[in-house]
Every structure is written in C-alpha cells, then in structure tokens.
C-alpha positions in Angstrom: 7.6 -15.9 31.4 11.2 -16.6 32.0 12.8 -12.8 31.7 15.7 -14.2 29.3 13.2 -15.8 27.0 11.2 -12.7 26.9 14.3 -11.0 25.7 14.8 -13.7 23.2 11.6 -13.0 21.8 12.0 -9.2 21.9 15.5 -9.4 20.0 14.0 -11.9 17.5 11.1 -9.1 16.4 13.8 -6.6 16.4 15.8 -8.5 13.8 12.3 -9.5 11.8 11.9 -5.6 11.5 15.4 -4.9 10.4 14.8 -7.6 7.6 11.6 -6.0 6.3 13.1 -2.5 6.0 16.1 -3.5 5.0 15.1 -5.8 2.3 12.8 -2.7 0.9 15.9 -0.2 0.6 17.9 -3.1 -0.2 15.4 -3.7 -3.5 15.3 -0.2 -4.3 18.9 0.3 -4.5 20.0 -2.5 -6.5 17.0 -2.1 -8.8 18.5 1.8 -9.7 22.2 0.6 -9.6 20.9 -2.1 -12.5 19.4 0.7 -14.8 22.5 2.9 -13.8 25.0 0.3 -14.8 22.6 -1.1 -17.9 23.2 -4.5 -16.1 20.1 -6.5 -16.3 18.1 -6.8 -12.6 18.4 -10.7 -13.1 22.1 -10.3 -12.9 22.2 -8.1 -9.8 19.4 -10.4 -8.2 21.7 -13.4 -8.5 25.0 -11.1 -7.7 24.8 -8.2 -5.2 21.3 -9.4 -3.8 21.9 -13.4 -3.6 24.8 -12.7 -1.8 23.6 -10.0 0.7 20.7 -12.4 1.6 22.9 -15.1 2.0 24.8 -13.5 4.1 23.0 -15.1 7.5 23.3 -18.6 5.8 27.2 -17.8 5.8 27.7 -16.6 9.0 25.4 -19.4 10.5 26.9 -22.0 9.0 30.6 -20.8 9.7 29.6 -20.3 13.1 27.7 -23.7 13.6 31.0 -25.3 12.1 33.2 -23.8 14.7 31.5 -24.5 17.6 31.3 -28.0 16.1 27.4 -27.8 15.6 27.9 -29.5 12.3 24.6 -31.1 11.7 23.1 -27.3 12.1 25.4 -26.2 9.1 24.4 -28.9 7.0 20.4 -28.6 7.7 20.7 -24.7 7.4 21.9 -24.9 4.2 19.4 -28.1 2.8 16.7 -26.5 4.8 17.5 -22.7 3.4 17.1 -24.1 -0.2 14.0 -25.8 0.6 12.4 -22.8 1.9 13.6 -20.3 -0.6 12.1 -22.3 -3.6 8.7 -24.0 -2.0 7.7 -21.3 0.5 9.9 -17.9 -1.0 9.1 -18.6 -4.7 5.7 -20.1 -4.1 4.5 -16.8 -2.0 5.8 -14.9 -4.8 4.2 -16.5 -7.7 1.2 -16.0 -5.9 1.7 -12.4 -5.4 2.6 -12.1 -9.4 3.4 -14.1 -12.1 7.5 -14.7 -12.3 8.8 -14.8 -15.5 12.1 -17.0 -15.9 14.5 -15.2 -18.2 16.3 -17.5 -20.9 19.4 -16.6 -19.5 18.2 -18.3 -16.4 17.2 -21.4 -17.8 20.5 -21.9 -19.7 22.9 -21.1 -17.0 21.2 -20.7 -13.7 19.0 -23.4 -13.2 21.3 -26.0 -14.5 24.0 -24.9 -12.1 21.4 -25.1 -9.4 20.8 -28.6 -10.4 24.2 -29.7 -10.9 25.3 -28.3 -7.5 22.5 -30.1 -5.8 23.4 -33.2 -7.2 27.1 -32.5 -6.2 26.1 -32.1 -2.8 24.8 -35.4 -2.5 27.4 -37.1 -4.3 30.2 -35.6 -2.1 28.1 -35.9 1.0 27.9 -39.7 0.4 31.2 -40.1 -0.7 33.0 -40.7 2.9 29.7 -39.8 4.4 30.9 -36.2 5.2 32.0 -33.2 3.5 35.6 -32.8 3.6 38.1 -30.2 3.3 38.9 -31.2 -0.4 34.8 -31.2 -1.1 34.9 -27.9 0.2 37.5 -26.8 -2.6 35.4 -28.9 -5.1 32.6 -26.8 -4.3 34.1 -23.3 -4.2 35.9 -24.0 -7.6 32.5 -24.6 -9.1 31.3 -21.3 -7.6 34.2 -19.7 -9.2 33.6 -21.0 -12.5 30.2 -20.0 -12.2 30.8 -16.5 -10.9 33.0 -15.9 -13.9 30.4 -16.8 -16.6 27.7 -14.5 -14.4 29.9 -11.6 -14.5 31.1 -12.3 -18.3 27.3 -12.3 -19.2 26.6 -9.0 -17.5 29.7 -7.5 -19.2 28.1 -8.6 -22.2 24.6 -7.7 -21.6 26.3 -3.9 -20.8 27.8 -3.5 -24.2 24.7 -4.6 -25.7 22.3 -2.4 -23.5 21.2 1.1 -24.7 23.3 4.3 -23.3 20.5 5.7 -21.1 19.7 6.5 -17.9 16.0 5.8 -17.1 14.7 7.1 -14.0 13.2 5.5 -11.0 9.7 6.2 -10.5 8.7 8.2 -7.7 7.0 6.4 -4.7 3.0 7.1 -5.0 2.6 7.7 -1.1 2.6 11.6 -0.6 4.5 13.7 2.0 7.5 15.5 2.1 9.7 12.4 3.3 8.5 10.0 0.2 9.0 13.3 -2.5 12.6 13.5 -0.9 13.1 9.9 -1.3 11.7 9.4 -4.6 14.2 12.4 -6.0 17.0 11.0 -4.0 16.6 7.6 -6.0 17.7 9.1 -9.2 21.2 9.7 -7.8 23.9 7.1 -8.2 25.9 7.9 -4.7 22.2 7.6 -2.5 21.6 4.4 -4.8 25.1 2.6 -3.6 24.4 3.9 0.1 20.9 2.5 -0.1 22.1 -0.8 -1.2 24.8 -0.8 1.6 22.5 0.1 4.3 19.8 -2.2 3.0 22.5 -4.9 2.9 23.8 -4.3 6.5 20.2 -4.1 7.9 19.0 -7.5 6.0 22.7 -9.4 6.9 22.5 -8.1 10.6 18.9 -8.5 11.1 19.1 -12.0 9.9 22.1 -12.7 12.1 20.1 -11.4 15.2 16.9 -13.1 14.2 18.8 -16.5 14.0 20.7 -16.0 16.9 17.9 -15.5 19.3 15.2 -18.3 17.4 18.0 -20.5 18.0 18.4 -20.0 21.3 14.4 -20.0 21.8 14.5 -23.6 20.2 17.2 -24.9 22.1 15.4 -23.7 25.5 12.6 -26.0 24.2 15.2 -29.0 23.9 14.9 -29.5 19.9 17.5 -31.5 18.1 20.2 -29.7 16.0 18.7 -31.1 12.7 15.5 -29.9 13.1 16.5 -26.8 14.4 18.9 -26.5 11.1 16.1 -27.3 8.8 13.2 -25.4 10.6 14.0 -22.5 12.8 17.6 -21.6 11.4 16.8 -22.5 7.5 13.3 -20.5 7.8 15.2 -17.9 9.9 18.2 -17.1 7.6 15.8 -17.6 4.6 13.9 -14.6 5.8 16.2 -12.2 3.8 15.4 -14.0 0.7 11.6 -14.1 2.0 11.3 -10.5 2.6 13.3 -9.3 -0.3 11.8 -11.7 -3.0 8.0 -10.6 -1.9 9.3 -7.1 -1.7 10.5 -7.3 -5.1 7.5 -9.1 -6.7 5.2 -6.1 -5.4 7.5 -3.8 -6.7 7.5 -5.6 -10.3 10.9 -6.3 -9.8 10.5 -9.9 -10.9 14.0 -10.9 -12.2 15.3 -9.6 -9.0 12.8 -12.2 -7.1 13.9 -15.0 -9.3 17.2 -14.1 -9.4 17.5 -13.7 -5.7 16.5 -17.2 -5.0 18.5 -18.7 -7.8 21.6 -17.4 -7.0 20.8 -17.9 -2.9 20.5 -21.2 -3.2 23.7 -21.6 -5.4 25.6 -19.6 -3.0 24.2 -21.7 0.0 25.5 -25.3 -1.6 28.9 -23.8 -3.2 30.0 -21.0 -1.2 28.5 -21.5 2.2 28.9 -25.5 2.6 32.2 -25.4 0.6 33.2 -22.9 3.3 31.9 -24.5 6.1 33.8 -27.9 5.0 37.1 -26.5 5.0 36.7 -25.5 8.7 35.4 -28.6 10.2 34.4 -31.8 8.5 30.5 -31.8 8.1 28.8 -35.2 8.7 26.5 -36.6 6.3 24.0 -39.4 7.5 22.6 -41.4 4.4 19.5 -42.0 6.7 18.7 -38.4 7.6 20.8 -35.7 5.5 20.3 -37.5 2.1 16.4 -37.6 2.5 16.6 -33.8 3.5 19.2 -33.1 0.4 17.1 -35.2 -2.0 13.9 -33.2 -1.3 16.0 -30.3 -2.1 17.3 -31.4 -5.2 13.3 -32.3 -5.7 12.4 -28.7 -5.1 15.1 -27.7 -7.8 13.6 -30.1 -10.2 10.0 -28.8 -9.5 11.7 -25.3 -10.3 12.8 -26.4 -13.7 9.7 -28.2 -14.7 7.3 -25.5 -13.4 9.4 -22.6 -15.4 9.9 -24.7 -18.5 6.1 -26.2 -18.5 4.7 -22.7 -17.9 6.3 -20.9 -20.8 9.2 -20.0 -19.0 6.8 -18.2 -16.4 6.0 -19.2 -12.7 2.5 -18.7 -12.1 0.0 -19.4 -9.3 -0.5 -23.1 -10.3 3.1 -23.6 -9.9 3.4 -21.4 -6.7 0.3 -23.5 -5.0 2.3 -26.8 -6.0 5.6 -25.5 -4.2 3.6 -24.6 -1.0 1.8 -28.0 -1.1 5.2 -29.7 -1.6 6.4 -27.5 1.4 3.7 -28.5 3.8 3.6 -32.0 3.0 7.8 -32.1 3.8 7.3 -30.0 7.0 4.4 -32.5 8.3 6.7 -35.4 7.1 9.9 -34.1 9.1 7.9 -34.1 12.3 5.7 -37.3 11.7 7.8 -39.7 9.5 11.3 -38.4 9.0 
C-alpha cells in the first residue's frame, strides 16, 4: 500500500474516534445544560448541538469556496441534508421512536421546507448562488434564530424553577462514579460541552480532509465527492450525536440536531460560502440533488404528521430505502 494512502486512512480513523467520543461528551453536556437552564432539550438540539455538528460543513464549504472547488461546497450542503434526514434520522428511528414536538411542526419544519425551496429558487435564478443570494439566506437565518431564541426564553419563564440531577451512568467503577457525580456540576457541563464540541468539529474536519484526499487519489469527480464522501463525512457528527442521543433517550436532541443542522447548512453554510465566491448551480446536476433534499424534507414532514408527530420504525425504514435508492441512482443513472 502507498505510504501516503496508509497515512490518510490512519488519520481518517483518528477523526472517527474523536467524533464518537466527542459526541458522547457533547450529548451529556448539552442535555445537562438544558436541565440547569430550564431550556428544553429540543431548543438545545436546534442551536448548540446543531451548530456544533454543522461546524465541519461550514469549515469544508468555506475552504472549498476559497479554493474554487464550488461543486464540493454545493454538494456538501445538499448531500449532507440528504444524509441527515434519510440516513441519520432513519437509523435513529430504528433505534428508538422519535417524537416530533409541536414547536417543531409549527416553526422548524416549515423553515426547513422554505429553506430547501429557497436554495432551489436562488440557485436557478442566474444558475449560481451569488453574494446577494448569500445575504438573503443569512437574513432568513437571522430571523429564524430570533424566533428560536424568543421561544427559548418563553419556555424558560414557563418552566418550574427546579434542578433535576442527571442520572449517574449505570457502568460501575471509580471513574464512572466520578463522572456521574461531576455531571451534576454546571461548570463541568459547560466544560464537557465545549470539549465535546471541539472533538466533534476537529474529528469531523480531520476525517473529511483525509476522506477527500483518498477520494481524489482514486480520481472521483468533485460533485460525487461532495455528495458522498464529503457529505457523509461532514454528517458523521450528526450521525454519531443523533444515534448516541437516541440511545440515551434524549430524542428531542436527536430530532432537533437534524432539523437545526439542515437549516444551518442551507442558510448559514451555503449563505456564507456564496459571500466568498459564486457557487455554480447547474440545472442538470445540482437541481436534481436539491430536489432530492427537498423530497427528503417533505418525507420527514409527512412521516411526522402522519405518524401522530412521531417517527417510528416504518418511517425509519422508508427513509433508509429512499437513501439507498438515491445513492444507487447517483452512481448509475444521474
């Protein structure tokens, strides 16, 4: 094996290890902070967790725009949103039934649909996302964040002034016992969340950079790299975080993480990248991928509303089948 290829694979595995443990810390810290601040886990998932897990997409898209690899920027955003809903929520729904809160139905899902349509409309208008398109996206993002934080403060006022202790991990041992006790301390929760965020972002960046090198080594096109290797790579923080959250029973964080991350990807990530350099949006390629992302968002809405605001195993299986069909078409038809 080529030594440089071996090094890329090794660093890719290191990045994955950082993602796994970082997501574990991040979920524990974020869930604890939500309890301490009397803010719902859903809001934490839509903001702190979503921003943290979207950090790799933001870094990769900005770096790609600066380098002129605009197809990677667009493919990264669209591909990550497809992976987030169809693969990550699909897997999470198989692990545990995921309730979709009324607040998400009223605000977050509509914003996700509007953002997905906005990406298509702005992209087709001029066959590129220009700097003014980026400004429009960032303006919509600012309005969404305002509404989200207003909702968070309203929830905090309504929440009872109580401080519920977090459960101590079941595994025995002095280290686990100490960890469980430290989870009751606010300063430790903040430190744990920051450390988890750093590990998730750093691990995601390390993984994507080396996955991109490996894909380029085998002469794969920028669009396919962006939609597959980079999209899945930058979505690994969402994957690990949502799956870990689902296993821990923090279903609001699992759902909020995906909804928030997809909104962040379109409005913040694509908007910021468009400010740096125009992002070409080809009708024969990017439009197809953006329509699949919109269809995935619509499937999420239908599954949530049709299942009594709950994503069960049937919804999870449907999402995974859709995801597999899209990837087969990507390499054979599209």
